[in-house]
N, C-alpha and C positions, 0 to 999 in steps of 0.2 A: 504494500500500500504506500501511497505517497504521504509520508508523515510530515506534518508541518511544525510540530513543536517538541516531539519526544525524541530523545536519544536513548535507545534501549540498552539493556544489558548486552554485552557482547562476549562471545566465548570463542576461543580458538581450540579446536579439538583435533580432529584428525583429518596417497594420491598417486595416481599415475593415470596416464591417458595413452591411448594407442598412438603409436608413431605413424604419422602420415607425411605427405610431401610438404605440407605447410606446417611450420613449427609454431607452437604457442606455449605460453607459460603454464606450468603444471605445479601447483603449490605442494609443498611437502606436508607430511602428516603432522609435523611438530611446529608448523608455522603459527605465529600469533596473529590475531585478526582484530581489526578495529572497525566496527559498523557505525558509521557517522554520516549517514546520508542527509542529515538535516542540521548539522552543527559543526562548522569548521573550527569553532572554538575548542572543540574536544581534542584537536590535534595541535594546539598551540604549544609553545615551549613551556608555558606556565601551568598547564593542566597536569596535576599530579594526584596520586592517591594519598590517603591519609598517612601512609607510611613513607611517602616521598617518591614513590615510583612514578616515572614519567609515562603518561598514557601514550604519548606519541612514539614510544619505542616499539610499538607493535609493527610487525613486518609487512602486513597486508592491510590496506585501508580501502574500505568500501564507501564510495562517495557518489553523489548524484550526477548523472551524466550531463544534465542540462545546466544546473546551477554552478557546477564546478568548471572553471575556465581551463583552457589548454595551458595557460601560463601557470596556474596553480598545480596542475598535474605534473608539468615539467619540473616545477620546484620540488614537489613531493618525491618524484623519481630521482632527482639529483641527491636526495637524502637517502637513497637506497631502498625506497618503498616500492612495493608492487601495488598497482591500483586496480580495484574492481569498480566498474561503473554501473550504477543502478538505473534502471528504467522500468516502467510498467509495460509488459508485453501483452497483457491480457485485458487492459482497460483503456478507455479514452479519458483523458484529463484535459479540460478545456483551457487550462492555464499553461500548457506546454507550448513551446514555440512552433512545433510542427503540427499542432492540432488541426489546422486547415487541410492537411493532407489525408485525413480520415474521411471516407465517404460517410455521410450522416446515416445512411441506411445500415451501416455496418457497426454502429454503436447505439443507435436509436435516440429518441428524444427524452428529455427529463420527464419523470413521472411514470415511465414504463417499468416493467419488472426487471429490466436489465440494469437498473441502477444498483450499484454495489452497496449493500447495507452498511450504513454508518459512514459512508465516504462520498465525496463529490466526484465520483468516477462511475463509468458505465462499462459493463462488460462488452467486449467486442465479439463480433460474429466470426468464428473460425470454422463454421459449418458449411455455409453456402459457397459455391465456387467463386462467384463474383467478389464476395467479401474476403475470402481467403487470398485472392489476388491483391486486393487493396491492403489488407493487413500485413501480408508478407512484404509488400513494397515499403510500407511505413517502417516496419521493424528492421528490414535490411538496411534502410537509410540510417536508422539509429545505431545499428551495429557498425556501419562504416564511419559514422560520426565518432563512435567510441574509439575506433582504430586511429582516426585522424587526430584525436586529442591525446593519444598516447596511453590509453587504458590497456591493461594486460588481460583482464577478464571482464565479461559482462555478467550482470546480475539481473536477468529479466524476471520481473515479479508478476504475480497474479496469473500463474499458469496452471490453475486448477478450476477453471470456470465450470466444468461439467459437474462438479460437486456442489455448485451453487445455482440459485434461480437466475439463470443468465439471460433468459428472454429470447435466445436465438436457436435453441435446440442443439447446442454444443454437446457432443457425446464424448465418452471415454476415448474412443478411437480417434475422434477429431483432436482431442487434447494430446494424446500420445504422438500423433503425427506432427502436430504443431511444435511440441516441445523438442522432438528429435530434429525437426527442421531448424529451430533456433540454435541448437548446439552445433549442427552441421554448418550453418551459415557463419556462426562465430568462428569456428575452426578454419573455415575457408578464408576468413579474413585475418587469420593469425592471432586470434583471441581465444582464451580459455572460456569455458561456459560453466556457469553455476546453475544448479537446479534449485529453485526456491520452493520449499515445501513439496507437495505432490507425493505424499507417502503411499497413497493407494496405488499409484502408478509404479512406484518403486517395488512394492510387493507383488503386483500383478505381472510386471514386465521387467523383472530384475536385470536380466542380462542386457536387454536393450537400453534401459534407462541408465544404469550404472556405467555401462560401456560408453554411452554417449557424453556424459557430463564429467567434468574434471573435479568437481566438489559439490557438496550440497549445503545449502543454507536453510536452516529450519527455524521457524518462529514458534516459540513457546512449547517445545516438545517436553521440556522438564515439567512445566506447569500442568500439561495435560497427559503426562505419562506416556508419551508417544516416541521417545527417542529410539527405542529398540526397532521401530519401524524402518529407520534409516541405517540400521547396522550393516546392510549389504555394501554401503559405501566404505565404511571403515574396514570391513572384512576384505574389500578389494584394494585396501591401501590408499584410500582417497580421503581428502580433508572433509570433515564434517563440522559445521559451525552451528551452534544453537544460540538463537537470539531470544532473550527473555525480556518482557516489558514490565512485569509487575511482581514476579516472584524470583527471589534469589535462589539459584540451585544449591543443592547441598555440596559443599566443597569437599573434595577428596584429596588424597595425597598427590602432590604435583600441581595442584591448582592454586591460584592466588586471587584475592579479591581486591578490586579497585573501587574507591569511592572519592568523588571530587565534585566541586561545583564549577559550572561553566556558564557564562552569559547570564548569570543571576539565577539560574535554575538548578535545582538539586538533582543530580543524576546518580544512579547506582549502577556500577559496571562490574562485570566479572569476566576474567579471562581464564579459560581452561587451557592448560598446556599439555594435558594428556588426552589420548583418545579415551572416550568414556561411553560411547554408545554400545 
């Protein structure tokens, strides 16, 4: 989701991806991860934990594709960071600079059932042939933008529309095909691909899904006791990152907790340094 005010808990857990003719970055299983798609203050030199640990020492930073400039990404990479670029691949957001490239019929009008519950976003149609062409075109342009800005990995969000009231008739097979296309397109452009949630697909199509994506980013699996759903990624030696918004996970050996204030808001952040799924 496109979060406007919250910086969630972030966790680095536990990669490999098949070698192909185009090379892309594949994170290691012990990489530390900062999820900061709405708050560049979190990666300032002054943001520290209560114990004095600098938050910006995380090796991989997940930032917003549109609000983060190429100059910022260049600066981050000059400090040795790997950059994941977030965008919504499953919804229409009217405040995005490329919103006019969506066909209106492919995301529908406000007030229809395709509005995402709790968000000013609308599920996109990945079912009809005409809309698949349009949505693929929009998302390919976003992936190419990520490449041009210097991103290393893309983080396409909202790729589980078939499990929601999406208003378009998107099915499980539609979603699987679309998600695999996203990963393939990212790789063709020399970018790694992160799967965002999608536990049902991980379980039903383990070989295809785990083989296609280089890491998995999971929201609130600790809170909802779903982390084991994504164990095929860690068993395959791929990075798994759990993002919690309201519940601090139980810390285990090798994990450390970060707490700090940024931009006047209180944030609670956790980094896991061990595979725990």
